N, C-alpha and C positions, 0 to 999 in steps of 0.2 A: 764386904759389901761392894767393894769395888768389882769384884768378880760378878756379883749378882747384878750390879749396875751395868757392867759390860755385856753380860748375857742379855739383859733386857734391852740395851741399846742395839745389840746385834739383832735381836728378835724384832724390835721396832723397825730397824733398818731393813730387815728382810721383808716385813709386812708392808712397809712403805714402798719398797721396790716392787713387791707383788701388786700393790694398789696402782702404782705408776704404770706397771706393765699392762694391767687390765684397763686402765684409763687410756693408755696409748692404743690398745686393741679397739676399744670403744670409739675412740677418736677416728682411727683408721676406717672402722666400719661405717661410721657416720659420714666420713668423707666419700667413701665408696657409694653409699646410698645417695648422697647429695649429687655425685657425678652422674649416677644412673637417672636420678630425677631430672637433672639438667638436660641429659641426652633425650629422655622421654619428652620433656617439655619442648625441646627443639624439634623433635619429630612431629609432635602435635601441632606446633606452629606451622611447620611445612605442610602438613596434611590440611590444616585449616586454610592456608593460602591456596593450596591446590584445589580444595573444594570450593572456595570462593571464586577462584578463576573459572572452574568448571561450571559453577552456578551462573556466572555472568555469561559464559558461552551458551548455556542452555536457555537463559533468559533472552539472549539475542536471537537464538534459533527460534524460540517460541514466538517472539515478536515478528520475526521474518515469516514464520508459518502463518501467523494470524493475518499479517498483511497480504500474503498470497491467497489465503482463504477469503479475505474480504474482497480482494480483486476478482477472484474466481466467482464469488457470489454476485458481484456487480455485473460481471460479464454475463453470467447466467441470467440475471434479471433482464439485462438488455436483450439477450437472445430470446427470452420468453416474450418480452414486449414486442420485439420485431416479428416473432412467430405469430403472435396474436394479430398484429397489423397485417401481416402477409395473409393470414387466413381470412381476415375481414375483407381485404382487397380481392382475394381469390373468390370469395363468396359474392362480392359485388360484381366482379367480372362475369362470374357464372350467371348471376341473375340478369345482368345486362345482355349477355350472349343469348340467353333464352328469350328475353324480351325482343331482341333484335331478330332472332329466328322467327318468332311469332309474327312480328311486323312484316318481315319479308314474305312469309307464307300468306298473310292477309293481303298484302299488296299484290302478290302474284295472282291470288284468287280474284281480287278486284279487277286486275288488269285482264285476266282471262274472261271474267264475266263482262267487263266493259267492252272488250274486243268482240265478244260474241253479240252483245247488245248492239254495238255500233255496226257490226257486220249485218245483223238482222235489220237494223234500221235502214242502212244503206240499201240493202237488198229490197226491203219493202218499199222504200222511197223510189228506187229505180223501177221496180215493178209497177208501182202506182203511176209513175210518170209515163211509162210505156203503155200501160193499159189505157191511160187517158188518151194517148196518141194513137192507139190501135183500136179504139172503141168502134170506129166506123168501118174498119177493114174486114170485119167478119171473124170467123173462127180459125183463121189460118195460124195464129200464134197461140191459141189456147193451150195446146199441148206444152208449150214452153212455159207458160205461166203456171201451169199446174206443177211443173217440176221445180219451180222456184229458181230458174236460171236468172242470175242478175245481169248477164251480158248477152245481148242479142245482136247478131250481125245482120245488116240489111243487105 
């Protein structure tokens, strides 16, 4: 029995050794997988930090671009407003220029008409005065009167 007991102990010892060996392999495999998971987790942390940093940069650039766009839109609105004012002033100046030209033409026409009327009046007045003074002298100056000469030399 002793020998059967020894064989059984040997067999048990062998099986326990095999189980211990498999357990050790399993433990080593789990340690390796744990190490890989830790490394992957570290890589993911680094990627997350990089993405967050990049996200902040993009957000800052977006805000900067929005600010520039707002500034550009404000400038564009001012330019449009200034253009509208300029166009209104230009139209007003054009209207005033046309009005001034019409006034100048009218005044020149009035001056020309006035000068002609004044010249005729003076001529008529002079002739009437001379005719009155020449009424008793005969027909010596009749030819001058008929020509409308305003100036007669004696």
